[in-house]
C-alpha positions in Angstrom: -235.1 64.3 47.1 -231.7 66.7 47.4 -232.5 70.3 47.4 -230.7 71.1 44.0 -232.9 68.8 42.5 -235.9 70.2 43.8 -235.0 73.4 42.4 -234.0 71.8 39.1 -237.4 70.2 39.1 -239.0 73.3 38.8 -237.0 74.9 36.3 -238.1 72.7 33.4 -238.3 75.1 30.6 -238.3 79.1 30.2 -240.7 80.6 32.9 -242.3 82.7 30.6 -243.2 79.9 27.9 -244.6 77.5 31.0 -246.7 80.2 32.7 -248.3 81.5 29.6 -249.2 78.1 28.0 -250.4 77.0 31.2 -252.6 79.8 31.8 -253.9 79.4 28.4 -254.7 76.0 28.5 -256.4 76.5 32.1 -258.6 79.3 31.2 -262.2 78.1 30.3 -264.1 79.7 27.4 -266.4 82.4 27.8 -269.4 80.5 27.5 -268.2 77.7 29.9 -268.2 78.0 33.8 -265.0 76.6 35.5 -265.4 73.0 36.9 -266.7 72.9 40.6 -264.5 71.8 43.3 -264.1 68.2 43.7 -266.0 66.9 46.7 -264.1 66.5 49.9 -263.6 63.3 51.5 -266.2 62.7 54.3 -264.8 63.5 58.1 -264.0 60.5 60.3 -267.2 59.4 62.4 -266.1 61.4 65.6 -268.9 62.1 68.2 -267.8 65.8 68.3 -265.5 67.7 65.8 -263.2 70.3 67.0 -263.1 73.0 64.0 -260.5 75.3 63.7 -258.5 77.4 60.7 -254.9 78.3 59.8 -254.3 82.1 59.9 -251.7 82.3 57.3 -254.6 82.0 54.5 -256.8 84.6 53.8 -259.4 82.1 52.6 -260.9 81.7 56.1 -263.9 79.6 55.3 -262.2 77.3 53.1 -259.7 76.4 56.1 -262.6 76.1 58.6 -263.7 73.4 56.4 -260.4 71.8 55.6 -259.5 71.4 59.3 -262.8 70.4 60.4 -261.4 66.8 61.1 -258.9 68.0 63.5 -259.0 66.4 67.1 -261.8 64.7 68.6 -264.1 65.5 71.9 -265.9 62.7 73.3 -268.5 62.8 76.1 -265.8 62.2 78.5 -264.1 65.4 77.5 -267.1 67.6 79.1 -264.5 69.2 81.8 -262.0 69.8 79.2 -264.7 71.8 77.0 -265.5 73.8 80.3 -262.0 74.4 80.8 -261.6 75.7 77.3 -264.5 78.0 77.5 -263.1 79.3 80.7 -259.8 79.9 79.1 -261.7 81.7 76.1 -263.5 84.0 78.5 -260.5 84.8 80.9 -258.0 84.8 77.9 -259.2 88.7 77.1 -257.4 89.8 80.3 -254.3 91.3 79.8 -253.9 91.2 83.6 -253.4 87.4 83.3 -250.4 85.8 81.8 -251.0 83.1 79.6 -249.0 80.6 81.7 -251.1 81.6 84.6 -254.2 80.7 82.9 -252.6 77.3 82.0 -252.1 76.9 85.8 -255.4 78.1 87.1 -257.4 75.9 84.4 -259.6 73.2 86.0 -258.7 70.4 83.7 -255.3 70.6 81.6 -255.7 68.3 78.5 -254.9 68.1 74.9 -257.9 69.8 73.9 -257.5 72.8 76.2 -253.7 73.1 75.6 -254.2 73.1 71.8 -256.9 75.8 72.3 -254.5 78.1 74.4 -251.4 77.5 72.0 -253.4 78.3 69.0 -255.0 81.4 70.2 -251.9 82.8 71.4 -250.0 82.0 68.3 -252.9 83.5 66.3 -253.2 86.6 68.3 -249.5 87.4 67.9 -248.4 86.2 71.3 -245.8 83.8 69.9 -243.6 83.3 72.9 -246.5 82.6 75.1 -247.6 79.8 72.7 -244.2 78.4 72.7 -244.2 78.5 76.5 -247.4 76.8 76.7 -246.5 74.0 74.3 -243.2 73.6 76.2 -245.0 73.2 79.5 -247.7 70.8 77.8 -244.6 68.6 76.9 -243.1 68.8 80.2 -246.5 67.9 81.8 -246.4 64.4 79.3 -249.6 65.7 77.5 -249.3 64.4 74.3 -250.0 66.7 71.7 -252.2 66.1 68.4 -252.4 67.5 64.9 -254.1 70.7 66.1 -251.4 71.0 68.8 -248.6 70.9 66.3 -250.5 73.1 63.8 -250.3 75.9 66.5 -246.6 75.5 67.7 -245.8 75.5 64.0 -247.6 78.7 63.6 -245.8 80.3 66.6 -242.4 79.2 65.3 -243.2 80.8 61.9 -244.3 84.2 63.8 -240.9 83.8 65.7 -238.8 83.2 62.7 -237.4 80.1 64.6 -236.1 77.4 62.2 -234.6 75.3 65.1 -238.0 75.1 66.9 -239.6 74.2 63.7 -237.0 71.4 63.2 -238.2 70.1 66.9 -241.6 70.4 66.1 -241.1 68.5 62.7 -239.1 65.9 64.7 -242.0 65.4 67.0 -244.4 64.9 64.2 -242.4 62.3 62.8 -242.0 60.6 66.2 -245.8 60.5 66.8 -246.5 59.6 63.4 -248.3 62.7 62.6 -246.1 63.9 60.1 -248.3 62.4 57.2 -251.0 64.6 58.3 -251.8 66.8 55.6 -252.6 69.9 57.9 -249.6 69.4 59.9 -247.4 69.0 57.0 -248.7 72.3 55.4 -248.3 74.0 58.8 -244.5 72.8 58.8 -243.9 73.9 55.2 -245.4 77.4 56.1 -243.2 77.5 59.2 -240.1 76.6 57.3 -240.7 79.3 54.5 -241.2 81.9 56.8 -238.0 81.0 59.0 -235.9 81.4 55.8 -235.7 77.7 54.9 -237.5 77.6 51.4 -235.4 74.3 50.6 -236.8 72.1 53.6 -240.2 73.7 52.7 -239.7 72.5 49.1 -238.9 69.0 50.5 -242.1 68.7 52.3 -243.9 69.9 49.5 -242.3 67.1 47.3 -243.2 64.8 49.6 -247.1 65.3 49.6 -248.9 63.2 46.9 -251.9 65.2 46.7 -251.7 68.7 48.1 -254.8 70.9 48.2 -255.1 74.4 47.5 -254.2 75.5 50.9 -250.8 73.8 50.4 -250.4 75.2 47.1 -250.8 78.6 48.3 -248.4 78.2 51.2 -245.8 77.0 48.8 -246.2 79.7 46.7 -246.5 82.5 49.3 -243.4 80.8 51.1 -241.3 81.1 48.0 -242.1 84.9 47.4 -241.0 85.5 51.2 -237.9 84.4 50.5 -237.5 86.1 47.3 -237.6 83.2 44.8 -240.4 84.6 42.5 -239.3 82.5 39.4 -239.6 79.3 41.6 -242.9 80.6 42.9 -244.3 81.2 39.5 -243.3 77.9 38.4 -245.1 76.4 41.5 -248.1 78.3 40.1 -247.8 76.7 36.8 -247.7 73.3 38.5 -250.8 74.1 40.3 -252.6 75.0 37.2 -251.9 71.5 35.8 -253.1 70.1 39.1 -256.4 72.2 39.7 -257.1 73.8 36.3 -258.4 77.6 36.6 -259.6 76.9 40.3 -257.5 79.5 42.3 -258.6 81.5 45.3 -257.7 84.9 46.3 -254.8 84.1 48.1 -253.3 82.5 45.1 -253.6 85.5 43.0 -252.2 87.6 45.7 -249.1 85.7 45.9 -248.7 85.2 42.2 -249.0 89.0 41.7 -246.2 89.5 44.2 -244.1 87.1 42.4 -244.7 88.9 39.0 -243.8 92.2 40.6 -240.4 90.5 41.9 -239.6 89.4 38.7 -239.9 92.8 37.1 -241.6 91.9 33.8 -244.3 94.0 32.5 -245.5 91.2 29.9 -245.5 88.7 32.7 -247.8 91.1 34.8 -250.1 91.5 32.0 -250.4 87.7 31.5 -251.2 87.4 35.5 -253.6 90.3 35.3 -255.6 89.0 32.6 -256.0 85.6 33.9 -257.2 87.3 37.2 -259.9 89.1 35.1 -260.8 85.8 33.1 -261.4 83.8 36.3 -263.5 86.5 37.8 -261.1 87.7 40.7 -260.8 91.2 39.5 -264.0 92.1 41.4 -262.2 90.9 44.8 -260.7 94.4 46.2 -257.8 92.6 47.8 -256.7 90.9 44.4 -256.9 94.5 42.6 -254.9 96.0 45.2 -252.2 93.2 44.6 -252.3 93.7 40.8 -251.8 97.5 41.4 -249.1 97.0 43.5 -247.7 95.1 41.3 -247.6 97.3 38.6 -246.6 100.3 40.7 -243.6 98.3 42.1 -241.6 98.7 38.9 -243.7 100.1 36.1 -244.0 103.7 35.4 -246.0 105.9 37.4 -248.2 106.6 34.3 -249.1 103.0 34.0 -249.9 102.9 37.4 -252.2 105.7 37.1 -254.1 104.0 34.0 -254.3 100.7 36.1 -255.7 102.7 39.2 -258.4 104.3 36.9 -259.4 101.0 35.4 -259.6 98.8 38.5 -263.5 97.9 38.8 -263.5 98.1 42.9 -261.3 100.0 45.1 -260.9 100.8 49.0 -258.8 103.1 51.3 -256.0 100.8 50.5 -256.0 101.4 46.7 -255.9 105.2 47.4 -253.0 104.8 49.8 -250.9 102.6 47.4 -251.5 105.3 44.5 -250.6 108.0 47.2 -247.5 106.5 48.4 -246.2 105.9 44.8 -246.9 109.5 44.2 -244.8 110.5 47.2 -241.9 108.3 46.4 -241.7 109.9 42.8 -241.8 113.4 44.5 -245.2 114.3 43.4 -246.4 115.8 46.7 -249.0 118.0 45.1 -250.4 115.1 43.2 -250.8 113.6 46.5 -252.8 115.9 48.1 -255.1 116.2 45.3 -255.6 112.5 45.2 -256.6 112.8 48.8 -258.9 115.2 47.9 -260.4 113.0 45.3 -260.5 110.0 47.9 -262.8 112.1 50.1 -264.8 113.2 47.2 -265.4 109.3 46.3 -266.9 108.8 49.9 -263.9 106.8 51.1 -262.8 107.8 54.9 -259.1 108.0 55.3 -257.1 105.7 57.7 -254.1 106.2 59.5 -251.8 105.3 56.4 -253.7 108.1 54.3 -252.8 110.6 57.0 -249.1 109.8 57.3 -248.9 110.1 53.4 -250.6 113.5 53.7 -248.2 114.7 56.4 -245.2 113.6 54.2 -246.6 115.4 51.2 -246.8 118.3 53.1 -243.1 117.8 54.7 -241.9 117.5 50.8 -243.5 120.7 49.8 -242.4 122.5 53.3 -246.1 123.6 53.6 -246.4 124.3 57.3 -250.1 125.5 57.1 -251.5 122.6 55.6 -249.3 120.5 57.8 -251.0 122.0 60.7 -254.5 121.5 59.0 -253.6 117.6 58.7 -252.3 117.6 62.0 -255.7 118.9 63.5 -257.4 116.2 61.5 -255.1 113.2 63.0 -256.2 114.6 66.5 -259.8 114.4 65.4 -259.5 111.2 64.1 -257.9 109.7 66.9 -254.4 109.1 65.5 -252.4 111.3 67.5 -250.9 108.8 69.8 -250.1 106.4 67.4 -246.2 106.6 66.5 -246.0 106.3 62.5 -248.4 109.5 62.7 -246.3 111.5 65.4 -242.8 110.5 63.6 -244.3 112.1 60.3 -245.2 114.9 62.1 -241.9 115.5 63.7 -240.3 115.0 60.5 -242.7 117.6 58.7 -242.3 120.4 61.4 -238.6 119.8 61.0 -238.6 120.2 57.4 -240.9 123.4 57.7 -238.2 124.8 59.7 -240.7 124.9 63.1 -238.2 122.8 65.4 -240.1 124.1 68.7 -243.2 122.4 67.5 -241.1 119.3 66.6 -239.7 119.1 69.8 -242.7 119.5 71.7 -244.2 116.3 69.7 -241.0 114.4 70.6 -241.1 115.3 74.3 -244.7 114.6 74.7 -244.6 111.0 73.2 -244.1 108.5 75.9 -243.1 105.3 74.2 -240.7 106.6 71.6 -239.1 104.6 68.8 -235.8 104.4 67.2 -237.7 106.3 64.2 -238.9 108.9 66.7 -235.5 109.6 68.1 -233.8 109.6 64.6 -236.5 112.0 63.4 -235.9 114.4 66.0 -232.2 114.0 65.3 -232.2 114.5 61.9 -234.6 117.7 62.5 -232.0 119.3 64.5 -229.4 118.7 62.1 -231.5 120.1 59.0 -232.4 123.1 61.1 -228.7 124.0 62.0 -228.3 122.2 65.5 -226.2 119.6 64.9 -224.6 119.6 68.0 -228.2 119.7 69.7 -228.9 116.6 67.5 -225.6 114.5 68.8 -226.5 115.5 72.4 -229.9 113.9 72.0 -228.2 110.6 70.3 -226.1 110.7 73.5 -229.0 110.6 75.6 -230.6 108.0 73.8 -227.6 105.8 74.1 -226.9 106.6 77.7 -230.4 105.4 78.6 -229.7 102.0 76.6 -233.0 102.4 74.9 -232.1 101.2 71.1 -229.4 99.6 68.9 -229.1 102.2 66.0 -230.0 101.3 62.3 -228.5 102.3 59.2 -230.8 105.2 59.0 -229.9 106.6 62.3 -226.3 105.8 61.8 -226.4 108.2 58.6 -228.3 110.8 60.3 -225.5 111.0 63.1 -222.6 111.2 60.1 -224.5 113.9 58.8 -224.4 115.8 61.9 -220.6 115.1 62.1 -220.5 116.4 58.6 -221.9 119.6 59.4 -219.8 120.4 62.2 -216.8 118.5 61.0 -216.8 116.4 63.8 -213.9 114.0 62.7 -213.1 112.1 66.1 -216.8 111.0 66.6 -217.2 110.3 62.9 -214.3 107.8 63.7 -216.0 105.8 66.5 -219.1 105.8 64.3 -217.0 104.2 61.6 -215.8 101.7 64.1 -219.4 101.0 65.1 -220.4 100.5 61.7 -217.7 97.4 61.4 -218.9 96.0 64.9 -222.8 96.2 63.9 -222.4 95.1 60.6 -223.6 98.3 59.1 -220.9 99.1 57.0 -222.4 96.8 54.6 -225.1 99.6 54.0 -223.8 101.5 50.9 -225.2 105.2 52.3 -223.5 104.5 55.7 -220.0 104.4 53.7 -221.2 107.2 51.1 -221.9 109.6 54.1 -218.4 108.6 55.9 -216.7 109.5 53.1 -218.4 113.0 52.9 -217.4 113.5 56.3 -213.7 112.6 56.1 -213.5 114.5 52.9 -215.0 117.6 54.5 -212.3 117.0 57.7 -209.5 116.8 55.3 -208.7 113.2 55.8 -209.1 112.5 52.0 -206.7 109.2 52.5 -209.2 107.8 54.9 -211.9 108.7 52.4 -210.4 107.1 49.6 -209.5 104.0 51.8 -213.4 103.7 52.4 -214.1 104.3 48.8 -211.6 101.5 47.8 -212.9 98.9 50.4 -216.6 99.1 49.3 -218.3 96.0 47.7 -220.5 98.0 45.4 -220.4 101.3 44.6 -223.3 103.5 43.0 -223.1 107.2 41.4 -223.3 108.9 44.7 -220.1 107.0 45.8 -217.9 108.1 42.6 -219.6 111.9 43.2 -218.9 112.0 46.8 -215.0 110.8 46.5 -214.6 113.3 43.2 -215.9 115.8 45.5 -213.6 114.9 48.4 -210.4 115.3 46.2 -212.0 118.5 44.8 -212.5 120.6 47.9 -209.1 119.5 49.1 -207.3 120.7 46.3 -206.5 117.8 44.5 -207.8 118.3 41.0 -205.7 116.2 39.1 -206.8 113.0 41.5 -210.2 114.1 41.0 -210.2 114.2 37.1 -208.4 110.7 37.3 -211.2 109.3 39.2 -213.6 111.0 36.7 -211.8 109.4 34.0 -211.9 106.0 35.6 -216.0 106.5 36.2 -216.5 107.0 32.6 -214.5 103.6 31.8 -216.7 101.9 34.3 -220.3 101.0 34.0 -221.9 103.7 36.3 -223.5 106.5 34.5 -222.5 110.0 35.3 -225.1 112.7 36.0 -225.2 116.4 36.3 -223.8 116.2 40.1 -221.0 114.3 39.0 -219.9 117.0 36.2 -220.5 119.8 38.6 -218.2 118.1 41.4 -215.5 117.7 38.8 -215.8 121.3 37.6 -215.6 122.4 41.2 -212.3 120.4 41.6 -211.0 121.8 38.7 -211.8 125.2 39.8 -210.3 125.0 43.1 -207.0 123.6 41.4 -206.7 126.0 38.7 -207.3 123.4 35.9 -209.3 125.7 33.7 -208.9 124.1 30.3 -209.6 120.6 31.9 -212.7 122.3 33.4 -213.7 123.8 30.1 -213.4 120.5 28.2 -215.2 118.5 30.5 -218.0 121.3 30.5 -218.3 120.9 26.7 -218.6 116.9 26.8 -221.1 117.4 29.6 -223.1 119.5 26.9 -222.2 117.7 23.5 -221.9 114.1 24.6 -224.2 113.5 27.4 -226.6 116.1 26.5 -227.0 117.6 30.2 -228.3 120.9 30.5 -226.4 123.1 32.5 -227.9 124.3 35.7 -227.0 127.6 37.5 -224.5 125.9 39.7 -222.6 124.4 36.7 -222.6 127.9 35.2 -221.7 129.4 38.5 -218.8 127.0 38.6 -217.5 127.9 35.2 -217.7 131.5 35.9 -215.7 131.0 39.3 -212.9 128.9 37.6 -212.4 131.5 35.0 -212.5 134.4 37.5 -210.0 132.6 39.8 -207.8 132.5 37.0 -208.0 135.9 36.1 -209.6 135.7 33.0 -212.6 138.2 34.0 -213.4 138.9 30.4 -214.4 135.4 29.6 -216.0 135.1 33.1 -218.0 138.1 32.3 -218.9 136.8 28.9 -220.3 133.4 30.3 -222.0 135.3 33.2 -223.9 137.7 30.6 -225.5 134.6 28.6 -227.4 134.0 31.8 -230.8 135.3 32.7 -232.4 135.8 35.9 -234.0 132.4 35.8 -230.7 130.8 36.2 -230.2 132.9 39.5 -227.4 134.8 40.7 -224.7 132.2 41.0 -222.7 133.4 38.0 -222.6 137.0 38.7 -221.9 136.1 42.4 -218.8 134.1 41.3 -218.0 136.8 38.9 -218.1 139.5 42.1 -216.2 137.5 44.1 -213.6 137.1 41.3 -213.1 140.8 40.4 -212.7 141.4 44.5 -209.9 138.7 44.4 -207.8 140.4 41.6 -208.9 144.0 42.9 -210.6 144.8 39.5 -213.5 147.3 40.7 -214.6 147.4 37.2 -216.0 143.7 37.0 -216.8 143.6 40.7 -219.1 146.7 40.4 -221.0 145.4 37.1 -221.5 141.9 38.9 -222.4 143.8 42.1 -225.3 145.6 40.2 -226.9 142.4 38.9 -226.5 140.9 42.3 -228.1 143.7 44.1 -231.0 143.7 41.8 -232.1 140.1 42.8 -234.2 139.2 45.4 -231.7 136.3 46.8 -228.9 138.9 47.5 -228.0 139.1 51.3 -225.8 141.6 53.2 -222.5 139.6 52.6 -222.6 140.8 49.2 -222.9 144.3 50.3 -220.0 143.9 52.6 -218.0 142.5 49.8 -218.6 145.3 46.9 -217.8 148.1 50.2 -214.7 146.0 50.8 -213.6 146.3 47.3 -214.1 149.8 47.2 -212.0 150.2 50.6 -209.3 147.9 49.0 -208.7 150.6 46.4 -208.9 153.6 48.9 -212.4 154.8 48.0 -213.9 155.0 51.3 -216.5 157.3 50.7 -217.7 155.0 47.9 -217.6 152.1 50.3 -219.6 153.8 53.1 -222.1 154.8 50.5 -222.8 151.5 49.6 -223.2 150.2 53.3 -225.7 153.0 53.8 -227.6 152.4 50.7 -228.4 148.7 51.3 -228.2 148.4 54.8 -232.2 149.1 55.2 -232.6 146.4 52.5 -231.3 143.5 53.7 -231.0 141.7 57.1 -227.6 142.1 58.7 -225.2 139.3 58.5 -225.6 136.8 61.4 -222.8 137.3 63.9 -220.5 134.3 64.8 -220.0 133.5 68.0 -216.9 131.5 69.5 -217.7 128.7 71.9 -214.5 129.7 74.0 
């Protein structure tokens, strides 16, 4: 059957109609018990059965039963059984490579080879499993169905579709392709290798697929992002089996519902899970919870979490992770405390969530306490925990502790290097961060990803390193990372700060898809380079597009108007922000309006706007008025603004110097000296600059 025909065969009617009707029809009444499983066929009459299971399904017992007809071991295979036991005993030794084990085996037959291939594939040693399979073929040992299952499992782990096709070809050649277990293994391998059409082709050729095969098909479609197709396969399984589904089925179905992003569909799947009694399985409840948390509101997730009948540490960490994504760091800590009160022992994921919450809050004291617990619980050598601690100390402005952790980590990952570089950039040591990156590249440790590239571009932004940003721009094309929108957004910001607006505009024009950050960055690039009219034009284009404007969009546009003296345009845009968009102005917006009026010499209007603000909005407006008064040599407004600023907690020595210079410019040197002497002891002195030459 052709691939398009396969997909069209699944899309017989609207998804919601099929799924809900099938679930309703398949669900037994409350007073009836679901029908029992049909009796499995009797296995072949072999003297001895070799029993094994497949690792892609969590239903281990049913798989062990299903695969009990694999391979035969007769009385003549006593030596082979000894070889297999020898392999099993010595396979735990990491000092002996799999191919060395194979060479040392007393007897190398299909049973021993198949066992070695399967054990390596299941333990994650996919390359070794493939090597054993190739060696077996070269030695002309004819594989059986169990061999092909293990080899398919290894190919799936490697994501090698070509290898899967080779195994499939050998299965056809040896007439093992009709074996349902081999076909299920190949189906699963094709799906995990990114070939869902080939998996569907195999699936459609199977006359009476079992529940394991249905599960493999559903999970394979979910793996490839074909969520609606996965739900349609689930609907077909309802017609074949009725309400006889296991844990694996419902986990994959929950993932498919989450991918579709339909709350009503999720509710239907949730209700079906409750009706067939699988809501008491903790892995299913975790999948249901994850389904809601993936797209529903946080409040909905909280309600579902409170109502689930069973939970474990995974349930709690899922809630903590969701709270963390929404920026609710305080609730993460509260959730952790409740988890401990419920007697649940935190795992490494919970501890990492707690560290990230401390980083988000900038709470170094709590971060150190969590660090101590990580050491006590034995997680201090695990990279995710170490990387989170590096980030936490960096965000808490303790770069020395972050460096100590970084240096003490033996097997650093790319995330470790990126976290340390980002910490340097955030703490004003961008040049150190770039030197650290140069060291990483010199040692040839890793190929950088989009996150690392954005971090490096931020370092270039801080120190206006144009030449390096151009090199990184070239690398983004060479590596394909230019397709990542954050890379291009950061690149535009760097070019804009360095004064190369034309290059920033070129990056903006070449973007395949833009978001609000893209428009905001380009407007800001125009604004800080004095091209206010271009910024307003781009703002108008953004209004005509489908992209929504946020408070940052208006702030950047107002900044552009301020720098270019476009006062009237700025005031019109400010009124539209409040009246049409309903955006409440923050202290940055008010400060920008005051600065715009003050720069244009309209100090009376600027003072009127500043007087409307209170201490809660911060000192931005009065600082702007102070700067405008100094610019126009108007000591009256400078003094009024200075009196407001100097009574606030956030003023620094620069404001004292500005007021003193305003007096000095009018020849009032005694007043200037008096200002300096009165406020010098109240604030820390301005940090002196230092030339690198």
